[in-house]
All heavy atoms as a GROMACS GRO file, in nm:
protein
  569
    1MET      N    1  -0.194   0.144  -9.833
    1MET     CA    2  -0.318   0.136  -9.886
    1MET      C    3  -0.417   0.066  -9.790
    1MET      O    4  -0.368  -0.014  -9.712
    1MET     CB    5  -0.310   0.068 -10.025
    1MET     CG    6  -0.239   0.153 -10.126
    1MET     SD    7  -0.255   0.079 -10.300
    1MET     CE    8  -0.241  -0.086 -10.278
    2TYR      N    9  -0.543   0.088  -9.812
    2TYR     CA   10  -0.644   0.020  -9.733
    2TYR      C   11  -0.748  -0.030  -9.821
    2TYR      O   12  -0.783   0.036  -9.916
    2TYR     CB   13  -0.695   0.131  -9.631
    2TYR     CG   14  -0.805   0.071  -9.547
    2TYR    CD1   15  -0.770   0.002  -9.428
    2TYR    CD2   16  -0.937   0.096  -9.574
    2TYR    CE1   17  -0.868  -0.053  -9.347
    2TYR    CE2   18  -1.037   0.051  -9.490
    2TYR     CZ   19  -1.006  -0.023  -9.379
    2TYR     OH   20  -1.097  -0.072  -9.299
    3ILE      N   21  -0.794  -0.158  -9.803
    3ILE     CA   22  -0.895  -0.223  -9.880
    3ILE      C   23  -1.018  -0.246  -9.792
    3ILE      O   24  -1.006  -0.307  -9.688
    3ILE     CB   25  -0.842  -0.357  -9.936
    3ILE    CG1   26  -0.719  -0.333 -10.021
    3ILE    CG2   27  -0.952  -0.415 -10.023
    3ILE    CD1   28  -0.647  -0.460 -10.063
    4THR      N   29  -1.129  -0.194  -9.840
    4THR     CA   30  -1.246  -0.209  -9.769
    4THR      C   31  -1.314  -0.351  -9.795
    4THR      O   32  -1.273  -0.422  -9.886
    4THR     CB   33  -1.360  -0.101  -9.809
    4THR    OG1   34  -1.405  -0.134  -9.942
    4THR    CG2   35  -1.305   0.034  -9.797
    5LEU      N   36  -1.412  -0.386  -9.722
    5LEU     CA   37  -1.487  -0.513  -9.741
    5LEU      C   38  -1.545  -0.531  -9.880
    5LEU      O   39  -1.550  -0.641  -9.934
    5LEU     CB   40  -1.594  -0.524  -9.635
    5LEU     CG   41  -1.670  -0.656  -9.616
    5LEU    CD1   42  -1.568  -0.779  -9.594
    5LEU    CD2   43  -1.775  -0.658  -9.524
    6LEU      N   44  -1.583  -0.422  -9.936
    6LEU     CA   45  -1.648  -0.422 -10.064
    6LEU      C   46  -1.543  -0.415 -10.182
    6LEU      O   47  -1.575  -0.400 -10.298
    6LEU     CB   48  -1.751  -0.308 -10.086
    6LEU     CG   49  -1.867  -0.317  -9.990
    6LEU    CD1   50  -1.958  -0.198  -9.996
    6LEU    CD2   51  -1.942  -0.446  -9.999
    7GLY      N   52  -1.408  -0.411 -10.145
    7GLY     CA   53  -1.302  -0.413 -10.247
    7GLY      C   54  -1.254  -0.286 -10.285
    7GLY      O   55  -1.159  -0.274 -10.370
    8LYS      N   56  -1.305  -0.170 -10.229
    8LYS     CA   57  -1.251  -0.044 -10.265
    8LYS      C   58  -1.104  -0.028 -10.206
    8LYS      O   59  -1.082  -0.062 -10.100
    8LYS     CB   60  -1.330   0.075 -10.208
    8LYS     CG   61  -1.467   0.094 -10.271
    8LYS     CD   62  -1.541   0.208 -10.208
    8LYS     CE   63  -1.680   0.218 -10.264
    8LYS     NZ   64  -1.748   0.326 -10.189
    9VAL      N   65  -1.019   0.027 -10.284
    9VAL     CA   66  -0.884   0.049 -10.246
    9VAL      C   67  -0.861   0.191 -10.224
    9VAL      O   68  -0.877   0.276 -10.310
    9VAL     CB   69  -0.772  -0.006 -10.348
    9VAL    CG1   70  -0.637   0.017 -10.292
    9VAL    CG2   71  -0.799  -0.154 -10.376
   10LEU      N   72  -0.834   0.225 -10.092
   10LEU     CA   73  -0.822   0.369 -10.060
   10LEU      C   74  -0.670   0.399 -10.037
   10LEU      O   75  -0.588   0.310 -10.009
   10LEU     CB   76  -0.895   0.391  -9.928
   10LEU     CG   77  -1.051   0.358  -9.929
   10LEU    CD1   78  -1.099   0.375  -9.790
   10LEU    CD2   79  -1.120   0.443 -10.030
   11ARG      N   80  -0.638   0.523 -10.042
   11ARG     CA   81  -0.495   0.570 -10.028
   11ARG      C   82  -0.442   0.522  -9.889
   11ARG      O   83  -0.330   0.471  -9.877
   11ARG     CB   84  -0.483   0.717 -10.040
   11ARG     CG   85  -0.345   0.764 -10.012
   11ARG     CD   86  -0.325   0.915 -10.026
   11ARG     NE   87  -0.439   0.999 -10.018
   11ARG     CZ   88  -0.454   1.121 -10.082
   11ARG    NH1   89  -0.354   1.161 -10.152
   11ARG    NH2   90  -0.558   1.191 -10.066
   12CYS      N   91  -0.527   0.537  -9.783
   12CYS     CA   92  -0.479   0.503  -9.657
   12CYS      C   93  -0.606   0.487  -9.567
   12CYS      O   94  -0.718   0.535  -9.610
   12CYS     CB   95  -0.384   0.603  -9.591
   12CYS     SG   96  -0.457   0.764  -9.566
   13PRO      N   97  -0.597   0.438  -9.449
   13PRO     CA   98  -0.716   0.432  -9.360
   13PRO      C   99  -0.778   0.565  -9.320
   13PRO      O  100  -0.892   0.572  -9.286
   13PRO     CB  101  -0.666   0.349  -9.227
   13PRO     CG  102  -0.539   0.291  -9.275
   13PRO     CD  103  -0.483   0.374  -9.381
   14GLY      N  104  -0.693   0.667  -9.322
   14GLY     CA  105  -0.742   0.803  -9.287
   14GLY      C  106  -0.810   0.878  -9.395
   14GLY      O  107  -0.864   0.984  -9.376
   15ASP      N  108  -0.806   0.823  -9.519
   15ASP     CA  109  -0.861   0.885  -9.638
   15ASP      C  110  -0.973   0.805  -9.699
   15ASP      O  111  -0.949   0.709  -9.770
   15ASP     CB  112  -0.749   0.915  -9.734
   15ASP     CG  113  -0.802   0.987  -9.866
   15ASP    OD1  114  -0.915   1.027  -9.868
   15ASP    OD2  115  -0.716   1.018  -9.955
   16ASP      N  116  -1.095   0.833  -9.668
   16ASP     CA  117  -1.206   0.761  -9.728
   16ASP      C  118  -1.265   0.819  -9.851
   16ASP      O  119  -1.366   0.788  -9.890
   16ASP     CB  120  -1.312   0.742  -9.616
   16ASP     CG  121  -1.368   0.871  -9.567
   16ASP    OD1  122  -1.316   0.982  -9.603
   16ASP    OD2  123  -1.477   0.870  -9.491
   17ILE      N  124  -1.190   0.922  -9.904
   17ILE     CA  125  -1.236   0.995 -10.028
   17ILE      C  126  -1.164   0.940 -10.147
   17ILE      O  127  -1.224   0.926 -10.256
   17ILE     CB  128  -1.229   1.136  -9.996
   17ILE    CG1  129  -1.316   1.196  -9.886
   17ILE    CG2  130  -1.262   1.217 -10.134
   17ILE    CD1  131  -1.283   1.330  -9.848
   18THR      N  132  -1.034   0.932 -10.135
   18THR     CA  133  -0.946   0.898 -10.254
   18THR      C  134  -0.954   0.745 -10.283
   18THR      O  135  -0.892   0.672 -10.216
   18THR     CB  136  -0.809   0.943 -10.233
   18THR    OG1  137  -0.807   1.077 -10.187
   18THR    CG2  138  -0.719   0.922 -10.362
   19ILE      N  139  -1.041   0.714 -10.375
   19ILE     CA  140  -1.058   0.566 -10.421
   19ILE      C  141  -0.961   0.543 -10.526
   19ILE      O  142  -0.967   0.602 -10.638
   19ILE     CB  143  -1.197   0.534 -10.447
   19ILE    CG1  144  -1.292   0.563 -10.335
   19ILE    CG2  145  -1.209   0.388 -10.502
   19ILE    CD1  146  -1.434   0.562 -10.372
   20LEU      N  147  -0.864   0.452 -10.511
   20LEU     CA  148  -0.768   0.419 -10.619
   20LEU      C  149  -0.811   0.310 -10.712
   20LEU      O  150  -0.758   0.299 -10.818
   20LEU     CB  151  -0.637   0.375 -10.550
   20LEU     CG  152  -0.575   0.472 -10.449
   20LEU    CD1  153  -0.456   0.410 -10.377
   20LEU    CD2  154  -0.543   0.598 -10.518
   21GLY      N  155  -0.911   0.231 -10.667
   21GLY     CA  156  -0.959   0.126 -10.759
   21GLY      C  157  -1.044   0.029 -10.676
   21GLY      O  158  -1.085   0.054 -10.564
   22ASN      N  159  -1.072  -0.086 -10.742
   22ASN     CA  160  -1.147  -0.188 -10.674
   22ASN      C  161  -1.090  -0.328 -10.706
   22ASN      O  162  -1.065  -0.353 -10.826
   22ASN     CB  163  -1.295  -0.182 -10.718
   22ASN     CG  164  -1.386  -0.283 -10.639
   22ASN    OD1  165  -1.359  -0.388 -10.626
   22ASN    ND2  166  -1.496  -0.217 -10.585
   23ILE      N  167  -1.055  -0.405 -10.602
   23ILE     CA  168  -0.987  -0.531 -10.631
   23ILE      C  169  -1.073  -0.634 -10.706
   23ILE      O  170  -1.026  -0.736 -10.756
   23ILE     CB  171  -0.930  -0.600 -10.501
   23ILE    CG1  172  -1.040  -0.626 -10.401
   23ILE    CG2  173  -0.832  -0.506 -10.448
   23ILE    CD1  174  -1.001  -0.717 -10.288
   24PHE      N  175  -1.209  -0.608 -10.717
   24PHE     CA  176  -1.291  -0.696 -10.788
   24PHE      C  177  -1.296  -0.650 -10.942
   24PHE      O  178  -1.359  -0.730 -11.026
   24PHE     CB  179  -1.428  -0.701 -10.729
   24PHE     CG  180  -1.437  -0.748 -10.590
   24PHE    CD1  181  -1.477  -0.664 -10.484
   24PHE    CD2  182  -1.388  -0.870 -10.557
   24PHE    CE1  183  -1.484  -0.710 -10.353
   24PHE    CE2  184  -1.389  -0.920 -10.421
   24PHE     CZ  185  -1.440  -0.844 -10.325
   25GLU      N  186  -1.242  -0.542 -10.976
   25GLU     CA  187  -1.238  -0.497 -11.112
   25GLU      C  188  -1.102  -0.487 -11.172
   25GLU      O  189  -1.084  -0.490 -11.296
   25GLU     CB  190  -1.295  -0.361 -11.115
   25GLU     CG  191  -1.449  -0.353 -11.077
   25GLU     CD  192  -1.502  -0.218 -11.051
   25GLU    OE1  193  -1.435  -0.118 -11.078
   25GLU    OE2  194  -1.618  -0.209 -11.011
   26GLN      N  195  -0.995  -0.479 -11.080
   26GLN     CA  196  -0.854  -0.467 -11.129
   26GLN      C  197  -0.766  -0.552 -11.037
   26GLN      O  198  -0.805  -0.583 -10.921
   26GLN     CB  199  -0.805  -0.323 -11.116
   26GLN     CG  200  -0.867  -0.224 -11.209
   26GLN     CD  201  -0.808  -0.084 -11.164
   26GLN    OE1  202  -0.864  -0.013 -11.084
   26GLN    NE2  203  -0.707  -0.039 -11.236
   27LYS      N  204  -0.652  -0.584 -11.084
   27LYS     CA  205  -0.549  -0.649 -11.005
   27LYS      C  206  -0.492  -0.546 -10.905
   27LYS      O  207  -0.474  -0.432 -10.933
   27LYS     CB  208  -0.438  -0.704 -11.087
   27LYS     CG  209  -0.476  -0.825 -11.175
   27LYS     CD  210  -0.355  -0.873 -11.243
   27LYS     CE  211  -0.387  -0.994 -11.333
   27LYS     NZ  212  -0.278  -1.050 -11.400
   28LEU      N  213  -0.471  -0.596 -10.775
   28LEU     CA  214  -0.417  -0.512 -10.678
   28LEU      C  215  -0.280  -0.453 -10.728
   28LEU      O  216  -0.255  -0.337 -10.696
   28LEU     CB  217  -0.397  -0.585 -10.545
   28LEU     CG  218  -0.356  -0.507 -10.429
   28LEU    CD1  219  -0.444  -0.382 -10.399
   28LEU    CD2  220  -0.344  -0.595 -10.297
   29GLU      N  221  -0.203  -0.531 -10.791
   29GLU     CA  222  -0.072  -0.489 -10.833
   29GLU      C  223  -0.089  -0.367 -10.931
   29GLU      O  224  -0.018  -0.267 -10.923
   29GLU     CB  225   0.003  -0.592 -10.906
   29GLU     CG  226   0.141  -0.544 -10.967
   29GLU     CD  227   0.214  -0.655 -11.048
   29GLU    OE1  228   0.153  -0.756 -11.084
   29GLU    OE2  229   0.328  -0.636 -11.075
   30GLU      N  230  -0.185  -0.372 -11.013
   30GLU     CA  231  -0.211  -0.264 -11.113
   30GLU      C  232  -0.254  -0.137 -11.039
   30GLU      O  233  -0.207  -0.024 -11.078
   30GLU     CB  234  -0.326  -0.304 -11.210
   30GLU     CG  235  -0.354  -0.201 -11.311
   30GLU     CD  236  -0.471  -0.249 -11.406
   30GLU    OE1  237  -0.497  -0.369 -11.406
   30GLU    OE2  238  -0.532  -0.162 -11.471
   31ILE      N  239  -0.342  -0.153 -10.942
   31ILE     CA  240  -0.385  -0.037 -10.860
   31ILE      C  241  -0.266   0.023 -10.788
   31ILE      O  242  -0.252   0.142 -10.783
   31ILE     CB  243  -0.492  -0.080 -10.761
   31ILE    CG1  244  -0.622  -0.129 -10.840
   31ILE    CG2  245  -0.535   0.031 -10.665
   31ILE    CD1  246  -0.721  -0.208 -10.749
   32TRP      N  247  -0.186  -0.064 -10.726
   32TRP     CA  248  -0.068  -0.017 -10.651
   32TRP      C  249   0.024   0.061 -10.739
   32TRP      O  250   0.074   0.174 -10.712
   32TRP     CB  251   0.003  -0.138 -10.590
   32TRP     CG  252   0.139  -0.106 -10.537
   32TRP    CD1  253   0.257  -0.163 -10.580
   32TRP    CD2  254   0.177  -0.019 -10.428
   32TRP    NE1  255   0.367  -0.111 -10.508
   32TRP    CE2  256   0.328  -0.025 -10.421
   32TRP    CE3  257   0.112   0.068 -10.356
   32TRP    CZ2  258   0.391   0.050 -10.327
   32TRP    CZ3  259   0.182   0.147 -10.265
   32TRP    CH2  260   0.319   0.134 -10.248
   33VAL      N  261   0.065   0.003 -10.855
   33VAL     CA  262   0.162   0.064 -10.951
   33VAL      C  263   0.114   0.203 -11.000
   33VAL      O  264   0.196   0.300 -11.024
   33VAL     CB  265   0.200  -0.026 -11.060
   33VAL    CG1  266   0.282   0.038 -11.172
   33VAL    CG2  267   0.272  -0.154 -11.007
   34ASN      N  268  -0.012   0.213 -11.000
   34ASN     CA  269  -0.066   0.351 -11.060
   34ASN      C  270  -0.111   0.438 -10.948
   34ASN      O  271  -0.168   0.550 -10.977
   34ASN     CB  272  -0.191   0.318 -11.149
   34ASN     CG  273  -0.149   0.252 -11.274
   34ASN    OD1  274  -0.065   0.300 -11.349
   34ASN    ND2  275  -0.216   0.141 -11.304
   35SER      N  276  -0.075   0.413 -10.826
   35SER     CA  277  -0.114   0.488 -10.709
   35SER      C  278  -0.013   0.602 -10.674
   35SER      O  279   0.097   0.590 -10.715
   35SER     CB  280  -0.143   0.400 -10.593
   35SER     OG  281  -0.016   0.368 -10.534
   36GLU      N  282  -0.061   0.704 -10.606
   36GLU     CA  283   0.027   0.806 -10.558
   36GLU      C  284   0.126   0.748 -10.455
   36GLU      O  285   0.238   0.789 -10.453
   36GLU     CB  286  -0.054   0.918 -10.482
   36GLU     CG  287  -0.140   0.992 -10.580
   36GLU     CD  288  -0.227   1.097 -10.499
   36GLU    OE1  289  -0.184   1.143 -10.390
   36GLU    OE2  290  -0.339   1.122 -10.545
   37ASN      N  291   0.078   0.651 -10.381
   37ASN     CA  292   0.164   0.581 -10.279
   37ASN      C  293   0.283   0.522 -10.341
   37ASN      O  294   0.393   0.529 -10.289
   37ASN     CB  295   0.085   0.485 -10.195
   37ASN     CG  296  -0.018   0.544 -10.105
   37ASN    OD1  297  -0.030   0.663 -10.095
   37ASN    ND2  298  -0.103   0.466 -10.036
   38PHE      N  299   0.272   0.460 -10.452
   38PHE     CA  300   0.379   0.386 -10.523
   38PHE      C  301   0.477   0.490 -10.567
   38PHE      O  302   0.601   0.471 -10.558
   38PHE     CB  303   0.323   0.314 -10.646
   38PHE     CG  304   0.428   0.239 -10.720
   38PHE    CD1  305   0.473   0.117 -10.679
   38PHE    CD2  306   0.485   0.291 -10.833
   38PHE    CE1  307   0.580   0.050 -10.745
   38PHE    CE2  308   0.578   0.227 -10.913
   38PHE     CZ  309   0.628   0.101 -10.862
   39LYS      N  310   0.431   0.606 -10.624
   39LYS     CA  311   0.525   0.708 -10.661
   39LYS      C  312   0.601   0.776 -10.547
   39LYS      O  313   0.707   0.824 -10.571
   39LYS     CB  314   0.443   0.817 -10.735
   39LYS     CG  315   0.385   0.763 -10.862
   39LYS     CD  316   0.297   0.861 -10.933
   39LYS     CE  317   0.229   0.799 -11.050
   39LYS     NZ  318   0.089   0.834 -11.066
   40ARG      N  319   0.546   0.763 -10.422
   40ARG     CA  320   0.619   0.824 -10.313
   40ARG      C  321   0.712   0.723 -10.245
   40ARG      O  322   0.784   0.763 -10.150
   40ARG     CB  323   0.512   0.858 -10.198
   40ARG     CG  324   0.420   0.981 -10.243
   40ARG     CD  325   0.329   1.011 -10.125
   40ARG     NE  326   0.254   1.134 -10.163
   40ARG     CZ  327   0.114   1.126 -10.164
   40ARG    NH1  328   0.062   1.014 -10.134
   40ARG    NH2  329   0.053   1.233 -10.197
   41ALA      N  330   0.706   0.594 -10.280
   41ALA     CA  331   0.793   0.493 -10.215
   41ALA      C  332   0.939   0.534 -10.220
   41ALA      O  333   0.987   0.587 -10.313
   41ALA     CB  334   0.772   0.365 -10.289
   42GLY      N  335   0.997   0.512 -10.101
   42GLY     CA  336   1.142   0.553 -10.093
   42GLY      C  337   1.166   0.688 -10.046
   42GLY      O  338   1.279   0.738 -10.028
   43THR      N  339   1.066   0.777 -10.029
   43THR     CA  340   1.084   0.914  -9.995
   43THR      C  341   1.074   0.923  -9.838
   43THR      O  342   1.022   0.838  -9.776
   43THR     CB  343   0.974   1.004 -10.047
   43THR    OG1  344   0.851   0.961  -9.998
   43THR    CG2  345   0.975   1.013 -10.203
   44PHE      N  346   1.132   1.025  -9.779
   44PHE     CA  347   1.131   1.044  -9.643
   44PHE      C  348   0.991   1.103  -9.614
   44PHE      O  349   0.952   1.201  -9.664
   44PHE     CB  350   1.238   1.144  -9.594
   44PHE     CG  351   1.226   1.186  -9.449
   44PHE    CD1  352   1.272   1.104  -9.351
   44PHE    CD2  353   1.171   1.302  -9.418
   44PHE    CE1  354   1.259   1.130  -9.214
   44PHE    CE2  355   1.154   1.337  -9.285
   44PHE     CZ  356   1.200   1.256  -9.187
   45ASN      N  357   0.918   1.038  -9.519
   45ASN     CA  358   0.792   1.082  -9.466
   45ASN      C  359   0.716   1.177  -9.561
   45ASN      O  360   0.730   1.298  -9.563
   45ASN     CB  361   0.815   1.153  -9.330
   45ASN     CG  362   0.682   1.170  -9.258
   45ASN    OD1  363   0.579   1.154  -9.315
   45ASN    ND2  364   0.691   1.199  -9.130
   46CYS      N  365   0.636   1.116  -9.645
   46CYS     CA  366   0.557   1.190  -9.737
   46CYS      C  367   0.435   1.260  -9.683
   46CYS      O  368   0.358   1.328  -9.744
   46CYS     CB  369   0.509   1.103  -9.859
   46CYS     SG  370   0.412   0.970  -9.801
   47GLY      N  371   0.424   1.251  -9.544
   47GLY     CA  372   0.322   1.319  -9.478
   47GLY      C  373   0.190   1.241  -9.490
   47GLY      O  374   0.187   1.117  -9.511
   48CYS      N  375   0.090   1.306  -9.448
   48CYS     CA  376  -0.044   1.250  -9.459
   48CYS      C  377  -0.138   1.346  -9.529
   48CYS      O  378  -0.200   1.434  -9.456
   48CYS     CB  379  -0.093   1.216  -9.312
   48CYS     SG  380  -0.264   1.144  -9.312
   49PRO      N  381  -0.152   1.338  -9.659
   49PRO     CA  382  -0.234   1.434  -9.730
   49PRO      C  383  -0.379   1.462  -9.678
   49PRO      O  384  -0.419   1.574  -9.669
   49PRO     CB  385  -0.236   1.377  -9.870
   49PRO     CG  386  -0.113   1.297  -9.887
   49PRO     CD  387  -0.085   1.242  -9.746
   50PRO      N  388  -0.445   1.360  -9.627
   50PRO     CA  389  -0.581   1.385  -9.581
   50PRO      C  390  -0.586   1.468  -9.457
   50PRO      O  391  -0.686   1.530  -9.418
   50PRO     CB  392  -0.643   1.244  -9.550
   50PRO     CG  393  -0.562   1.157  -9.638
   50PRO     CD  394  -0.424   1.210  -9.642
   51LYS      N  395  -0.478   1.464  -9.374
   51LYS     CA  396  -0.470   1.533  -9.251
   51LYS      C  397  -0.402   1.669  -9.257
   51LYS      O  398  -0.420   1.750  -9.164
   51LYS     CB  399  -0.407   1.444  -9.140
   51LYS     CG  400  -0.481   1.324  -9.109
   51LYS     CD  401  -0.405   1.239  -9.012
   51LYS     CE  402  -0.477   1.108  -8.982
   51LYS     NZ  403  -0.400   1.033  -8.886
   52ILE      N  404  -0.323   1.697  -9.353
   52ILE     CA  405  -0.253   1.825  -9.358
   52ILE      C  406  -0.351   1.934  -9.369
   52ILE      O  407  -0.436   1.943  -9.447
   52ILE     CB  408  -0.147   1.821  -9.484
   52ILE    CG1  409  -0.042   1.721  -9.464
   52ILE    CG2  410  -0.089   1.959  -9.506
   52ILE    CD1  411   0.053   1.695  -9.573
   53GLY      N  412  -0.322   2.034  -9.279
   53GLY     CA  413  -0.410   2.147  -9.268
   53GLY      C  414  -0.532   2.128  -9.188
   53GLY      O  415  -0.612   2.221  -9.161
   54LYS      N  416  -0.549   1.999  -9.135
   54LYS     CA  417  -0.666   1.967  -9.054
   54LYS      C  418  -0.608   1.939  -8.912
   54LYS      O  419  -0.596   2.027  -8.828
   54LYS     CB  420  -0.745   1.856  -9.108
   54LYS     CG  421  -0.816   1.893  -9.240
   54LYS     CD  422  -0.874   1.776  -9.300
   54LYS     CE  423  -0.925   1.814  -9.441
   54LYS     NZ  424  -0.946   1.709  -9.528
   55SER      N  425  -0.570   1.807  -8.889
   55SER     CA  426  -0.513   1.766  -8.759
   55SER      C  427  -0.353   1.782  -8.761
   55SER      O  428  -0.291   1.772  -8.654
   55SER     CB  429  -0.549   1.630  -8.720
   55SER     OG  430  -0.515   1.537  -8.817
   56ILE      N  431  -0.288   1.801  -8.875
   56ILE     CA  432  -0.152   1.822  -8.883
   56ILE      C  433  -0.132   1.961  -8.947
   56ILE      O  434  -0.181   1.989  -9.057
   56ILE     CB  435  -0.080   1.720  -8.968
   56ILE    CG1  436  -0.094   1.579  -8.900
   56ILE    CG2  437   0.066   1.752  -8.996
   56ILE    CD1  438  -0.046   1.462  -8.995
   57PRO      N  439  -0.053   2.052  -8.887
   57PRO     CA  440  -0.035   2.184  -8.933
   57PRO      C  441   0.034   2.185  -9.070
   57PRO      O  442   0.115   2.098  -9.104
   57PRO     CB  443   0.052   2.255  -8.834
   57PRO     CG  444   0.048   2.172  -8.712
   57PRO     CD  445   0.016   2.032  -8.754
   58ASN      N  446  -0.006   2.278  -9.158
   58ASN     CA  447   0.063   2.302  -9.284
   58ASN      C  448   0.212   2.311  -9.264
   58ASN      O  449   0.257   2.373  -9.165
   58ASN     CB  450   0.009   2.425  -9.358
   58ASN     CG  451  -0.132   2.404  -9.410
   58ASN    OD1  452  -0.170   2.293  -9.455
   58ASN    ND2  453  -0.213   2.504  -9.406
   59ASN      N  454   0.297   2.262  -9.356
   59ASN     CA  455   0.440   2.263  -9.354
   59ASN      C  456   0.502   2.180  -9.239
   59ASN      O  457   0.624   2.200  -9.213
   59ASN     CB  458   0.488   2.420  -9.355
   59ASN     CG  459   0.454   2.486  -9.479
   59ASN    OD1  460   0.459   2.420  -9.586
   59ASN    ND2  461   0.409   2.607  -9.469
   60PHE      N  462   0.427   2.116  -9.158
   60PHE     CA  463   0.482   2.043  -9.048
   60PHE      C  464   0.596   1.948  -9.086
   60PHE      O  465   0.704   1.950  -9.025
   60PHE     CB  466   0.375   1.961  -8.977
   60PHE     CG  467   0.419   1.880  -8.864
   60PHE    CD1  468   0.443   1.931  -8.743
   60PHE    CD2  469   0.434   1.737  -8.883
   60PHE    CE1  470   0.491   1.856  -8.636
   60PHE    CE2  471   0.479   1.659  -8.782
   60PHE     CZ  472   0.507   1.714  -8.655
   61PHE      N  473   0.575   1.866  -9.186
   61PHE     CA  474   0.678   1.769  -9.228
   61PHE      C  475   0.803   1.833  -9.284
   61PHE      O  476   0.908   1.787  -9.266
   61PHE     CB  477   0.613   1.665  -9.322
   61PHE     CG  478   0.516   1.582  -9.254
   61PHE    CD1  479   0.375   1.603  -9.278
   61PHE    CD2  480   0.551   1.479  -9.161
   61PHE    CE1  481   0.276   1.516  -9.226
   61PHE    CE2  482   0.448   1.407  -9.098
   61PHE     CZ  483   0.319   1.424  -9.129
   62LYS      N  484   0.789   1.952  -9.357
   62LYS     CA  485   0.894   2.015  -9.413
   62LYS      C  486   0.982   2.079  -9.296
   62LYS      O  487   1.095   2.073  -9.307
   62LYS     CB  488   0.846   2.128  -9.506
   62LYS     CG  489   0.793   2.082  -9.642
   62LYS     CD  490   0.755   2.198  -9.724
   62LYS     CE  491   0.681   2.146  -9.851
   62LYS     NZ  492   0.633   2.254  -9.942
   63GLU      N  493   0.917   2.129  -9.200
   63GLU     CA  494   0.982   2.183  -9.083
   63GLU      C  495   1.065   2.072  -9.015
   63GLU      O  496   1.176   2.102  -8.972
   63GLU     CB  497   0.891   2.256  -8.989
   63GLU     CG  498   0.838   2.384  -9.038
   63GLU     CD  499   0.952   2.488  -9.057
   63GLU    OE1  500   1.036   2.501  -8.981
   63GLU    OE2  501   0.948   2.556  -9.168
   64VAL      N  502   1.006   1.960  -8.990
   64VAL     CA  503   1.072   1.850  -8.923
   64VAL      C  504   1.198   1.807  -9.006
   64VAL      O  505   1.302   1.796  -8.946
   64VAL     CB  506   0.974   1.728  -8.901
   64VAL    CG1  507   1.058   1.601  -8.855
   64VAL    CG2  508   0.866   1.768  -8.802
   65LEU      N  509   1.179   1.792  -9.135
   65LEU     CA  510   1.290   1.756  -9.219
   65LEU      C  511   1.407   1.857  -9.215
   65LEU      O  512   1.521   1.825  -9.197
   65LEU     CB  513   1.247   1.731  -9.364
   65LEU     CG  514   1.357   1.687  -9.464
   65LEU    CD1  515   1.426   1.562  -9.419
   65LEU    CD2  516   1.290   1.668  -9.602
   66LYS      N  517   1.371   1.980  -9.218
   66LYS     CA  518   1.465   2.093  -9.213
   66LYS      C  519   1.544   2.089  -9.084
   66LYS      O  520   1.663   2.102  -9.085
   66LYS     CB  521   1.399   2.226  -9.227
   66LYS     CG  522   1.494   2.346  -9.246
   66LYS     CD  523   1.421   2.465  -9.297
   66LYS     CE  524   1.333   2.530  -9.192
   66LYS     NZ  525   1.274   2.657  -9.229
   67ARG      N  526   1.476   2.069  -8.977
   67ARG     CA  527   1.543   2.052  -8.844
   67ARG      C  528   1.636   1.930  -8.841
   67ARG      O  529   1.750   1.944  -8.783
   67ARG     CB  530   1.445   2.046  -8.732
   67ARG     CG  531   1.371   2.180  -8.709
   67ARG     CD  532   1.275   2.170  -8.601
   67ARG     NE  533   1.192   2.289  -8.585
   67ARG     CZ  534   1.105   2.315  -8.497
   67ARG    NH1  535   1.082   2.227  -8.402
   67ARG    NH2  536   1.035   2.427  -8.493
   68LEU      N  537   1.592   1.824  -8.894
   68LEU     CA  538   1.676   1.708  -8.902
   68LEU      C  539   1.802   1.725  -8.989
   68LEU      O  540   1.912   1.671  -8.943
   68LEU     CB  541   1.593   1.582  -8.956
   68LEU     CG  542   1.491   1.525  -8.860
   68LEU    CD1  543   1.410   1.415  -8.935
   68LEU    CD2  544   1.569   1.460  -8.745
   69GLU      N  545   1.785   1.792  -9.091
   69GLU     CA  546   1.899   1.820  -9.183
   69GLU      C  547   2.001   1.914  -9.113
   69GLU      O  548   2.124   1.905  -9.147
   69GLU     CB  549   1.863   1.880  -9.312
   69GLU     CG  550   1.783   1.781  -9.399
   69GLU     CD  551   1.718   1.840  -9.522
   69GLU    OE1  552   1.696   1.960  -9.532
   69GLU    OE2  553   1.695   1.760  -9.614
   70ASN      N  554   1.964   1.998  -9.024
   70ASN     CA  555   2.046   2.092  -8.956
   70ASN      C  556   2.114   2.035  -8.826
   70ASN      O  557   2.187   2.105  -8.766
   70ASN     CB  558   1.975   2.214  -8.913
   70ASN     CG  559   1.935   2.296  -9.037
   70ASN    OD1  560   2.006   2.302  -9.127
   70ASN    ND2  561   1.815   2.362  -9.037
   71ILE      N  562   2.086   1.906  -8.799
   71ILE     CA  563   2.148   1.842  -8.678
   71ILE      C  564   2.287   1.810  -8.706
   71ILE      O  565   2.333   1.765  -8.806
   71ILE     CB  566   2.066   1.723  -8.634
   71ILE    CG1  567   1.932   1.758  -8.576
   71ILE    CG2  568   2.141   1.638  -8.533
   71ILE    CD1  569   1.844   1.652  -8.540
   0.00000   0.00000   0.00000
């Protein structure tokens, strides 16, 4: 997660659209537990949703995982 100077909590530094909350209005723990990032914790490379289909090709992470599983 990324927190701006004004307290906005964003999914990551590369995503300035998905606002998860504001630390001046909610506890950071509450924002974290209710975030998509928290739900992804412990998974293998969940990718980068803001970049998929833009600077990272679609299915890139699935292909990498498939190749690793075949080693």
